[in-house]
ZAMARGU-4260 file (C-alpha; in steps of 0.2 Angstrom, whole numbers, plus 5000, padded with zeros to 4 digits):
<rodrens>
0) 5363/5304/5528 | 5345/5299/5530 | 5334/5309/5541 | 5319/5304/5552 | 5301/5310/5547
5) 5299/5319/5564 | 5292/5336/5563 | 5303/5349/5572 | 5291/5358/5584 | 5293/5376/5589
10) 5287/5381/5606 | 5288/5400/5603 | 5273/5409/5607 | 5259/5411/5593 | 5245/5424/5592
15) 5231/5418/5604 | 5219/5419/5589 | 5229/5405/5580 | 5223/5388/5582 | 5235/5374/5579
20) 5230/5357/5572 | 5238/5342/5581 | 5256/5339/5575 | 5267/5323/5576 | 5284/5324/5585
25) 5296/5310/5589 | 5307/5308/5604 | 5314/5294/5615 | 5308/5286/5631 | 5317/5292/5647
30) 5318/5275/5656 | 5329/5260/5653 | 5343/5257/5641 | 5332/5249/5627 | 5330/5267/5620
35) 5312/5265/5613 | 5306/5278/5601 | 5290/5287/5606 | 5278/5296/5594 | 5269/5311/5602
40) 5254/5320/5596 | 5255/5338/5601 | 5242/5352/5600 | 5248/5370/5601 | 5236/5385/5604
45) 5243/5402/5608 | 5258/5400/5619 | 5253/5383/5626 | 5259/5366/5620 | 5249/5351/5625
50) 5255/5333/5623 | 5239/5324/5618 | 5243/5306/5615 | 5258/5294/5615 | 5262/5278/5605
55) 5278/5269/5601 | 5287/5274/5585 | 5283/5260/5573 | 5300/5262/5563 | 5312/5265/5577
60) 5324/5250/5577 | 5324/5248/5596 | 5306/5245/5598 | 5296/5245/5582 | 5281/5253/5590
65) 5281/5243/5606 | 5281/5251/5623 | 5281/5244/5641 | 5269/5250/5654 | 5280/5263/5660
70) 5283/5271/5643 | 5264/5269/5639 | 5260/5280/5654 | 5273/5293/5651 | 5260/5307/5649
75) 5252/5302/5666 | 5268/5307/5675 | 5272/5323/5665 | 5261/5336/5675 | 5269/5350/5685
80) 5263/5343/5702 | 5279/5342/5713 | 5290/5351/5700 | 5304/5362/5706 | 5302/5377/5695
85) 5314/5391/5703 | 5331/5390/5710 | 5332/5389/5729 | 5345/5393/5742 | 5342/5388/5760
90) 5324/5383/5755 | 5320/5401/5748 | 5317/5406/5730 | 5332/5415/5722 | 5336/5421/5704
95) 5347/5410/5693 | 5361/5424/5694 | 5361/5423/5713 | 5362/5404/5713 | 5375/5402/5700
100) 5386/5416/5707 | 5385/5407/5724 | 5390/5391/5716 | 5404/5398/5706 | 5411/5408/5721
105) 5411/5392/5732 | 5419/5381/5719 | 5433/5394/5716 | 5435/5397/5735 | 5437/5378/5738
110) 5449/5376/5723 | 5460/5390/5729 | 5461/5384/5747 | 5461/5365/5745 | 5464/5361/5727
115) 5453/5355/5712 | 5451/5338/5720 | 5441/5345/5734 | 5426/5348/5722 | 5416/5335/5714
120) 5401/5332/5702 | 5390/5317/5704 | 5379/5315/5689 | 5367/5303/5680 | 5363/5291/5666
125) 5347/5301/5664 | 5357/5316/5658 | 5357/5319/5639 | 5374/5316/5630 | 5376/5335/5628
130) 5373/5338/5647 | 5386/5325/5651 | 5399/5332/5638 | 5398/5349/5646 | 5400/5342/5664
135) 5415/5332/5659 | 5423/5345/5649 | 5420/5358/5664 | 5427/5346/5677 | 5442/5338/5669
140) 5448/5352/5657 | 5444/5368/5667 | 5442/5364/5685 | 5456/5351/5683 | 5449/5337/5693
145) 5442/5320/5687 | 5430/5320/5702 | 5415/5318/5691 | 5407/5301/5693 | 5389/5295/5689
150) 5375/5284/5695 | 5380/5273/5680 | 5394/5267/5692 | 5380/5257/5701 | 5374/5250/5685
155) 5386/5245/5672 | 5404/5250/5676 | 5409/5232/5679 | 5404/5228/5661 | 5414/5243/5655
160) 5430/5237/5663 | 5427/5219/5657 | 5425/5225/5639 | 5440/5236/5640 | 5451/5222/5647
165) 5445/5210/5634 | 5443/5222/5618 | 5454/5237/5623 | 5439/5248/5622 | 5422/5249/5630
170) 5412/5241/5616 | 5396/5232/5616 | 5398/5221/5601 | 5380/5215/5598 | 5363/5222/5593
175) 5345/5219/5597 | 5343/5209/5581 | 5356/5197/5587 | 5343/5192/5601 | 5331/5187/5588
180) 5344/5178/5577 | 5353/5167/5590 | 5351/5148/5593 | 5355/5150/5611 | 5350/5165/5622
185) 5357/5164/5640 | 5350/5178/5652 | 5361/5179/5667 | 5359/5192/5681 | 5344/5199/5671
190) 5326/5199/5674 | 5322/5207/5657 | 5304/5203/5658 | 5303/5217/5671 | 5319/5228/5668
195) 5319/5228/5649 | 5301/5223/5644 | 5302/5228/5626 | 5317/5218/5623 | 5309/5203/5632
200) 5294/5204/5620 | 5306/5203/5605 | 5314/5188/5613 | 5297/5180/5616 | 5292/5183/5598
205) 5309/5176/5591 | 5306/5160/5601 | 5288/5158/5594 | 5295/5160/5577 | 5309/5148/5580
210) 5305/5134/5592 | 5322/5127/5590 | 5329/5143/5599 | 5334/5138/5617 | 5333/5150/5631
215) 5342/5148/5648 | 5340/5159/5663 | 5354/5159/5676 | 5347/5168/5691 | 5345/5163/5710
220) 5326/5168/5708 | 5314/5161/5696 | 5308/5178/5690 | 5295/5181/5677 | 5309/5180/5664
225) 5310/5162/5668 | 5293/5159/5659 | 5303/5160/5643 | 5316/5147/5648 | 5319/5130/5642
230) 5331/5128/5657 | 5333/5138/5673 | 5349/5138/5683 | 5345/5144/5701 | 5363/5145/5706
235) 5369/5150/5723 | 5371/5169/5723 | 5389/5175/5719 | 5395/5159/5710 | 5393/5166/5692
240) 5412/5166/5688 | 5412/5148/5694 | 5399/5143/5681 | 5407/5152/5667 | 5425/5145/5672
245) 5417/5128/5672 | 5410/5131/5654 | 5427/5136/5648 | 5435/5121/5655 | 5420/5110/5648
250) 5422/5117/5630 | 5441/5114/5630 | 5438/5096/5636 | 5424/5092/5623 | 5431/5099/5607
255) 5422/5116/5608 | 5436/5128/5605 | 5438/5138/5589 | 5457/5136/5588 | 5459/5146/5572
260) 5450/5161/5580 | 5460/5159/5596 | 5477/5159/5587 | 5473/5173/5575 | 5463/5185/5586
265) 5466/5182/5604 | 5480/5182/5617 | 5481/5175/5635 | 5471/5159/5631 | 5482/5147/5640
270) 5482/5157/5656 | 5463/5158/5656 | 5461/5140/5653 | 5473/5135/5666 | 5463/5145/5679
275) 5447/5137/5674 | 5455/5119/5673 | 5450/5115/5691 | 5431/5118/5688 | 5425/5101/5683
280) 5407/5098/5680 | 5405/5091/5698 | 5414/5105/5706 | 5403/5118/5697 | 5387/5109/5702
285) 5393/5108/5720 | 5399/5126/5722 | 5384/5133/5712 | 5372/5122/5722 | 5363/5116/5706
290) 5360/5098/5700 | 5374/5092/5689 | 5363/5087/5675 | 5357/5105/5673 | 5374/5111/5672
295) 5378/5098/5659 | 5363/5103/5649 | 5368/5122/5649 | 5386/5117/5644 | 5381/5105/5631
300) 5369/5119/5623 | 5383/5131/5622 | 5395/5118/5615 | 5383/5112/5601 | 5374/5128/5596
305) 5382/5138/5582 | 5376/5155/5588 | 5375/5160/5606 | 5371/5177/5615 | 5375/5179/5634
310) 5364/5193/5639 | 5369/5200/5656 | 5365/5214/5668 | 5366/5220/5686 | 5365/5203/5693
315) 5383/5201/5686 | 5389/5219/5687 | 5384/5223/5705 | 5397/5213/5714 | 5414/5214/5722
320) 5420/5203/5707 | 5409/5210/5694 | 5423/5213/5681 | 5429/5196/5683 | 5412/5189/5680
325) 5410/5199/5665 | 5427/5193/5658 | 5422/5175/5663 | 5407/5177/5651 | 5418/5185/5637
330) 5431/5171/5639 | 5418/5158/5633 | 5413/5168/5618 | 5431/5171/5613 | 5435/5153/5615
335) 5422/5147/5603 | 5423/5162/5591 | 5405/5166/5595 | 5408/5185/5594 | 5407/5197/5579
340) 5394/5186/5571 | 5375/5186/5569 | 5367/5180/5584 | 5382/5179/5595 | 5392/5188/5608
345) 5393/5194/5626 | 5379/5207/5627 | 5379/5219/5642 | 5362/5228/5644 | 5362/5245/5653
350) 5349/5250/5665 | 5347/5269/5661 | 5342/5278/5645 | 5359/5286/5642 | 5372/5276/5652
355) 5381/5273/5636 | 5381/5291/5631 | 5389/5295/5647 | 5402/5282/5643 | 5405/5290/5626
360) 5409/5307/5634 | 5420/5301/5649 | 5406/5303/5662 | 5415/5291/5674 | 5429/5297/5685
365) 5442/5285/5678 | 5438/5290/5659 | 5442/5304/5647 | 5430/5309/5634 | 5429/5300/5617
370) 5434/5283/5625 | 5452/5290/5629 | 5460/5285/5645 | 5464/5298/5659 | 5480/5289/5664
375) 5487/5290/5646 | 5498/5306/5644 | 5496/5306/5625 | 5477/5305/5627 | 5477/5319/5640
380) 5487/5330/5629 | 5476/5326/5614 | 5460/5331/5623 | 5467/5346/5631 | 5473/5353/5614
385) 5456/5350/5607 | 5447/5358/5622 | 5460/5372/5623 | 5459/5370/5641 | 5470/5379/5654
390) 5473/5363/5664 | 5469/5344/5663 | 5465/5331/5676 | 5480/5320/5677 | 5474/5305/5687
395) 5457/5296/5689 | 5445/5304/5701 | 5435/5297/5715 | 5422/5283/5710 | 5405/5284/5718
400) 5408/5274/5735 | 5425/5282/5738 | 5418/5300/5733 | 5405/5300/5747 | 5418/5293/5759
405) 5430/5307/5755 | 5415/5320/5758 | 5412/5312/5774 | 5430/5313/5779 | 5430/5332/5774
410) 5442/5330/5760 | 5429/5334/5747 | 5420/5351/5752 | 5409/5354/5737 | 5398/5342/5727
415) 5385/5346/5713 | 5373/5332/5711 | 5363/5331/5695 | 5348/5320/5690 | 5350/5307/5703
420) 5346/5303/5721 | 5361/5295/5729 | 5354/5295/5747 | 5343/5281/5740 | 5353/5273/5727
425) 5370/5272/5735 | 5375/5258/5748 | 5379/5263/5766 | 5365/5276/5767 | 5370/5281/5784
430) 5387/5286/5778 | 5380/5295/5763 | 5368/5305/5774 | 5382/5310/5786 | 5393/5315/5771
435) 5380/5327/5764 | 5376/5334/5781 | 5394/5340/5784 | 5399/5345/5766 | 5402/5364/5765
440) 5391/5365/5750 | 5379/5353/5742 | 5371/5358/5725 | 5356/5347/5718 | 5349/5349/5701
445) 5333/5340/5700 | 5315/5342/5693 | 5306/5339/5710 | 5303/5348/5726 | 5306/5333/5737
450) 5317/5318/5737 | 5329/5310/5750 | 5344/5319/5743 | 5336/5337/5741 | 5334/5339/5760
455) 5353/5340/5761 | 5354/5354/5747 | 5361/5371/5751 | 5356/5376/5733 | 5343/5367/5723
460) 5342/5371/5704 | 5326/5367/5694 | 5331/5356/5679 | 5321/5353/5663 | 5314/5335/5661
465) 5308/5323/5648 | 5297/5332/5635 | 5308/5348/5639 | 5326/5341/5637 | 5333/5343/5620
470) 5348/5332/5615 | 5354/5314/5611 | 5354/5298/5621 | 5363/5281/5616 | 5355/5265/5620
475) 5362/5248/5624 | 5366/5243/5606 | 5376/5259/5603 | 5361/5267/5594 | 5361/5286/5596
480) 5343/5294/5596 | 5336/5311/5599 | 5326/5316/5614 | 5317/5331/5608 | 5312/5346/5617
485) 5293/5347/5614 | 5288/5360/5627 | 5296/5375/5636 | 5304/5370/5652 | 5293/5372/5667
490) 5294/5389/5676 | 5312/5394/5677 | 5319/5377/5674 | 5335/5376/5663 | 5344/5362/5654
495) 5358/5355/5664 | 5371/5360/5651 | 5365/5378/5653 | 5367/5378/5672 | 5385/5371/5670
500) 5389/5385/5657 | 5382/5398/5668 | 5394/5393/5682 | 5409/5390/5670 | 5406/5408/5663
505) 5407/5415/5681 | 5423/5406/5684 | 5431/5414/5669 | 5428/5401/5656 | 5414/5409/5646
510) 5423/5408/5629 | 5424/5389/5630 | 5406/5387/5636 | 5396/5399/5625 | 5384/5386/5618
515) 5368/5392/5611 | 5360/5376/5606 | 5363/5357/5610 | 5367/5355/5592 | 5384/5364/5595
520) 5388/5353/5609 | 5384/5337/5599 | 5395/5344/5585 | 5410/5347/5597 | 5408/5329/5604
525) 5407/5321/5587 | 5423/5331/5582 | 5432/5325/5597 | 5428/5307/5594 | 5436/5309/5577
530) 5451/5320/5582 | 5467/5311/5579 | 5458/5295/5579 | 5465/5286/5563 | 5454/5271/5566
535) 5462/5268/5583 | 5446/5270/5593 | 5430/5262/5588 | 5420/5277/5595 | 5421/5288/5580
540) 5406/5300/5576 | 5416/5310/5563 | 5402/5307/5550 | 5389/5316/5562 | 5400/5331/5564
545) 5395/5347/5555 | 5376/5345/5556 | 5366/5360/5554 | 5353/5364/5567 | 5339/5357/5556
550) 5349/5341/5552 | 5352/5339/5571 | 5333/5342/5574 | 5328/5329/5561 | 5342/5316/5567
555) 5338/5298/5562 | 5343/5284/5575 | 5360/5277/5570 | 5373/5265/5578 | 5391/5271/5580
560) 5404/5270/5574 | 5400/5283/5560 | 5417/5288/5554 | 5411/5296/5538 | 5395/5304/5532
565) 5392/5291/5519 | 5393/5277/5532 | 5376/5272/5540 | 5383/5265/5556 | 5388/5248/5561
570) 5376/5234/5567 | 5389/5224/5575 | 5408/5225/5578 | 5423/5213/5577 | 5417/5203/5562
575) 5435/5205/5555 | 5442/5197/5571 | 5451/5213/5574 | 5450/5222/5591 | 5456/5238/5599
580) 5471/5233/5609 | 5488/5237/5604 | 5491/5221/5594 | 5473/5220/5588 | 5469/5204/5598
585) 5456/5201/5611 | 5463/5197/5628 | 5457/5182/5638 | 5458/5186/5656 | 5462/5172/5669
590) 5448/5172/5682 | 5449/5166/5700 | 5432/5166/5707 | 5429/5174/5724 | 5414/5174/5736
595) 5404/5190/5739 | 5410/5201/5754 | 5395/5202/5764 | 5393/5184/5770 | 5379/5178/5781
600) 5382/5174/5799 | 5372/5167/5814 | 5366/5185/5818 | 5363/5189/5800 | 5358/5173/5791
605) 5348/5179/5776 | 5356/5184/5759 | 5347/5200/5753 | 5345/5202/5734 | 5339/5218/5727
610) 5331/5223/5710 | 5318/5232/5701 | 5299/5231/5702 | 5289/5229/5685 | 5280/5246/5684
615) 5293/5257/5694 | 5308/5267/5689 | 5323/5271/5700 | 5317/5281/5715 | 5300/5284/5708
620) 5301/5303/5707 | 5292/5301/5690 | 5283/5284/5690 | 5277/5287/5708 | 5266/5301/5702
625) 5255/5289/5692 | 5242/5279/5703 | 5240/5267/5688 | 5259/5262/5690 | 5257/5258/5708
630) 5242/5246/5707 | 5253/5231/5703 | 5264/5234/5718 | 5257/5248/5729 | 5271/5246/5743
635) 5288/5239/5745 | 5289/5221/5751 | 5301/5208/5757 | 5300/5192/5748 | 5304/5176/5757
640) 5303/5157/5753 | 5287/5150/5762 | 5298/5138/5772 | 5308/5152/5779 | 5292/5162/5783
645) 5286/5147/5792 | 5302/5144/5802 | 5302/5162/5807 | 5284/5160/5814 | 5278/5174/5802
650) 5262/5175/5791 | 5260/5184/5775 | 5259/5203/5775 | 5266/5203/5793 | 5278/5218/5796
655) 5296/5212/5798 | 5312/5222/5803 | 5327/5219/5791 | 5344/5224/5798 | 5362/5221/5794
660) 5379/5223/5803 | 5383/5240/5794 | 5367/5248/5797 | 5369/5262/5811 | 5351/5268/5809
665) 5334/5261/5811 | 5330/5244/5803 | 5321/5243/5787 | 5303/5238/5790 | 5293/5229/5776
670) 5278/5218/5775 | 5283/5200/5771 | 5277/5190/5756 | 5279/5172/5751 | 5289/5168/5735
675) 5292/5150/5732 | 5303/5154/5717 | 5317/5160/5729 | 5331/5149/5736 | 5328/5146/5754
680) 5339/5157/5765 | 5337/5171/5752 | 5326/5186/5752 | 5322/5200/5739 | 5317/5218/5741
685) 5314/5231/5727 | 5326/5246/5725 | 5313/5260/5722 | 5305/5264/5738 | 5313/5276/5750
690) 5311/5287/5765 | 5300/5299/5754 | 5288/5284/5753 | 5289/5277/5771 | 5296/5279/5789
695) 5308/5264/5788 | 5312/5262/5769 | 5331/5265/5769 | 5336/5249/5760 | 5354/5256/5755
700) 5358/5256/5773 | 5359/5237/5773 | 5374/5236/5761 | 5391/5241/5767 | 5398/5249/5752
705) 5410/5234/5747 | 5414/5236/5729 | 5424/5229/5714 | 5442/5235/5715 | 5443/5238/5697
710) 5426/5245/5692 | 5421/5253/5709 | 5404/5245/5707 | 5396/5241/5723 | 5389/5224/5728
715) 5370/5227/5729 | 5365/5209/5725 | 5372/5201/5741 | 5369/5208/5758 | 5368/5198/5775
720) 5353/5202/5785 | 5342/5197/5799 | 5323/5196/5798 | 5312/5197/5813 | 5294/5201/5817
725) 5291/5218/5823 | 5277/5222/5835 | 5265/5236/5836 | 5249/5239/5846 | 5239/5244/5831
730) 5239/5241/5813 | 5229/5248/5799 | 5226/5259/5783 | 5223/5277/5779 | 5218/5286/5763
735) 5217/5305/5761 | 5212/5315/5746 | 5223/5330/5751 | 5241/5328/5749 | 5246/5342/5761
740) 5235/5334/5775 | 5243/5317/5771 | 5261/5324/5773 | 5256/5332/5790 | 5247/5316/5796
745) 5260/5302/5792 | 5272/5307/5807 | 5258/5303/5819 | 5262/5285/5817 | 5277/5274/5822
750) 5277/5266/5805 | 5270/5272/5789 | 5271/5268/5770 | 5262/5277/5757 | 5256/5274/5739
755) 5249/5286/5726 | 5231/5282/5721 | 5221/5291/5707 | 5211/5301/5720 | 5224/5304/5733
760) 5236/5295/5744 | 5234/5278/5753 | 5245/5272/5768 | 5249/5257/5777 | 5251/5262/5796
765) 5256/5255/5813 | 5257/5263/5830 | 5262/5259/5848 | 5250/5272/5854 | 5232/5269/5860
770) 5217/5274/5849 | 5213/5289/5861 | 5230/5297/5859 | 5230/5294/5840 | 5212/5301/5838
775) 5218/5317/5847 | 5233/5319/5836 | 5222/5316/5821 | 5210/5330/5826 | 5224/5342/5828
780) 5229/5340/5810 | 5213/5337/5800 | 5205/5352/5793 | 5192/5359/5805 | 5178/5360/5792
785) 5179/5341/5789 | 5165/5331/5797 | 5171/5316/5807 | 5162/5300/5810 | 5170/5287/5821
790) 5167/5269/5826 | 5176/5262/5841 | 5175/5243/5843 | 5184/5230/5853 | 5198/5228/5840
795) 5201/5246/5836 | 5195/5262/5828 | 5188/5268/5812 | 5187/5287/5807 | 5179/5293/5792
800) 5179/5311/5786 | 5168/5320/5774 | 5168/5337/5766 | 5153/5344/5756 | 5146/5326/5757
805) 5162/5319/5749 | 5172/5306/5757 | 5190/5314/5760 | 5198/5304/5773 | 5197/5286/5781
810) 5207/5277/5795 | 5205/5259/5800 | 5215/5253/5815 | 5214/5236/5823 | 5226/5225/5834
815) 5231/5215/5818 | 5232/5220/5800 | 5217/5218/5789 | 5219/5224/5771 | 5205/5233/5763
820) 5207/5235/5744 | 5216/5252/5741 | 5206/5252/5724 | 5190/5252/5733 | 5195/5265/5745
825) 5201/5276/5731 | 5185/5274/5721 | 5176/5280/5736 | 5187/5296/5736 | 5182/5299/5719
830) 5163/5299/5721 | 5154/5316/5721 | 5141/5311/5734 | 5143/5299/5748 | 5128/5289/5751
835) 5123/5283/5768 | 5125/5265/5763 | 5143/5268/5757 | 5147/5278/5773 | 5141/5263/5783
840) 5152/5251/5772 | 5167/5262/5775 | 5164/5262/5794 | 5162/5243/5794 | 5177/5241/5782
845) 5166/5231/5770 | 5172/5233/5752 | 5161/5230/5737 | 5161/5213/5730 | 5169/5219/5714
850) 5185/5225/5723 | 5189/5208/5730 | 5197/5200/5715 | 5215/5200/5722 | 5230/5209/5716
855) 5231/5219/5700 | 5240/5209/5686 | 5237/5219/5671 | 5239/5238/5674 | 5233/5244/5657
860) 5216/5236/5658 | 5215/5234/5677 | 5213/5215/5677 | 5215/5207/5693 | 5221/5190/5699
865) 5205/5181/5703 | 5197/5186/5687 | 5212/5179/5678 | 5212/5163/5688 | 5193/5160/5684
870) 5196/5162/5666 | 5211/5150/5666 | 5200/5137/5675 | 5186/5140/5662 | 5199/5135/5648
875) 5209/5150/5644 | 5225/5140/5643 | 5236/5153/5634 | 5241/5171/5636 | 5233/5174/5619
880) 5217/5167/5624 | 5217/5177/5641 | 5220/5192/5630 | 5205/5188/5619 | 5194/5185/5634
885) 5200/5199/5646 | 5211/5211/5636 | 5225/5208/5648 | 5242/5208/5640 | 5236/5215/5624
890) 5243/5233/5626 | 5260/5235/5633 | 5263/5217/5636 | 5272/5219/5653 | 5260/5207/5662
895) 5262/5193/5649 | 5276/5184/5659 | 5265/5184/5675 | 5250/5178/5665 | 5261/5164/5659
900) 5266/5159/5677 | 5248/5159/5682 | 5244/5147/5668 | 5259/5136/5672 | 5254/5136/5690
905) 5237/5130/5686 | 5243/5117/5674 | 5255/5110/5686 | 5242/5109/5700 | 5230/5100/5688
910) 5244/5088/5683 | 5248/5084/5701 | 5229/5080/5705 | 5228/5069/5690 | 5243/5058/5695
915) 5236/5042/5703 | 5247/5037/5718 | 5256/5021/5717 | 5247/5008/5728 | 5259/4995/5736
920) 5250/4979/5742 | 5258/4969/5757 | 5254/4951/5761
</rodrens>
């Protein structure tokens, strides 16, 4: 096999007198499922390795050198600030031996008294495949329970189930090149411009090179992805299956079927077509609430184009009928034979770096390793013989939502949570918190000292992180890449597989968990995929077994299957029309669309949609450390249509309380912003911010845990909520240079939300206290040596603190919210010497003119909204021209869709002004 040019980096200590020249190493980005290659320049001197610079890997097939803004700023988030570096029990440091002994003893006690199903693991798509493999083997083959589920359940489990129903195995048939080679690209339930920016840039480039390529975006919101669209279908939330059932019916009515392919390679067509027969063009338009001519335009494109990709993500999957939606999409590709061919197929894109690697090793509770089925006795026997395990789970385990319900009911008494933050990411937050608070033992393996889940941990284990982890990941096109360990794990941190092996050894399984290097684990995983396979399972890594450690360290990215060492991997599957069902035929699935469970009512009249923010990742334990990544969107917000804001009597940036019928805690409180790209009656909030970031940021509490009966994936795209203004006596801002002081001060306010800046921490705050009480509280917390200067005025209070003539703290309170630019305040924090003029400006709340240029659009070069608008008005009529003039969009490219929206908005305004109104003369 071929090997990458990456240099293997040793992190062993070298003599202090030896100076090392910079060395190139290659690894993989730890964020989304694109799986971008990253080149790192390292400098090692003595026993210290420093990551000096970072770029995209030019030859990596996933990204060819491109990186998004998150990947570009990886090194900004890789410091030791906030790292958990030593095991803790009850909040106190202990040794690894003490911690793992306590875990092993508790697990064994629970198993002895209540059976193996009373223990559980809840893991993550951010684990490496080797960690995932060991966790799955430990639980299913040695503990004897399938109670190991993963946050990938929240991401792509519906797509997994849809693929398995249709193809007989969880197989993504497409690759990234297909996105560039298609005639028609349909993006549905995906805001790729924000969630998978590097792939979106590949789509943009393909469309520029091939103007005949058509792009359709199916999404209730006109997101930044819509800037690429020839057609946007703003369908009513939850009606996706109606749309694709209608497409199947339309194809049958208009000669669009590939009858030869259907006859030779599929089964169940007549039943699927019968279920779709009632979805006429007019009915689809009515139920989706989209003009009929737009529906016809989409259907005609799919009918006439020889090649088509349907690119789908969480907007499809996160539904009580997500599996059916996936199969409704697959049905249309099977009916037209647009699968297994260049530029064609149903393409599920994953949200996490190793969601697919987890699928390979059976990381979900209803799977076995190597794409075998836990409810298949022959498969269980095969895996048990390979593992030589004493017992084997004989039934599916608890999926995520049900797992936390059983913990809450006292039926699961031990849970080990790895590399994920379920208190934030799960629906029904109140129930999740109640469950963890009453569980006999909660173990959390993480990198950080603080997140919403860690506060429930009896034992916290320090895990290695990106740049320290060493193993493999599989991206959304089935491409396996190496994530290399470039540095020693911080402090006493260990890899997750090492922590699992230590516990397994103390439970009597040392012989079977005696791994010394991740290459040994990968080899075992590869051998299991080939064991008694005989071509019956697509997942076959037999050709990657037997690698030496050096070969493993120099592993070149490859797409599975790789059944033999001479095979270079498979770019796409099903080209021969053969699938992995018993009869080798793909299955059509008859679909009966159904509505989301959380329907609006008079009391809860708004549909709540959730999703990602451009520059953030999951619960921000990494991206939240970089002030640069918080400048585009410093705080969480609730987006509403302008007409809804007007009807509610609200104004932009006013705080609103968001609530739902299932929330038993405090309401979520967010500032409201206008978004005319939303459907009326809909609102949107990002998923990343949590109680770590604010007093009322508990978004998961608004969703009731309703989930797909097959996949178990919860419905996180449709909540039913109320939105109402919330009243406080005082509103304002605060900025602090000292993180410990910031943490101590925030509880003094009835409402607070924080953001990271380059020089400290900024807050939006509100209180029902009077200024006098607040000032007394402040003085009791602020360091005594800080010099306070105050200004009381009829609207409120300003307090400025200096230390050694440096500005270190500022508070601005008024009876209504007046936003001062965080960037200006942050620049003041970073000045070495505060002038009397600057102090006066801070007291008056008068920012410098340079900081009044609107919100940040380009994070890489700090280019703001008004600067861009001025350039557009001066004639910069394309994204390229803006880049030439201002540099925006010329680095990572994540802001390009937003730049295009600004250009389009200006153009439409000018067009509207240029239209001469018709004059009607009357006699």
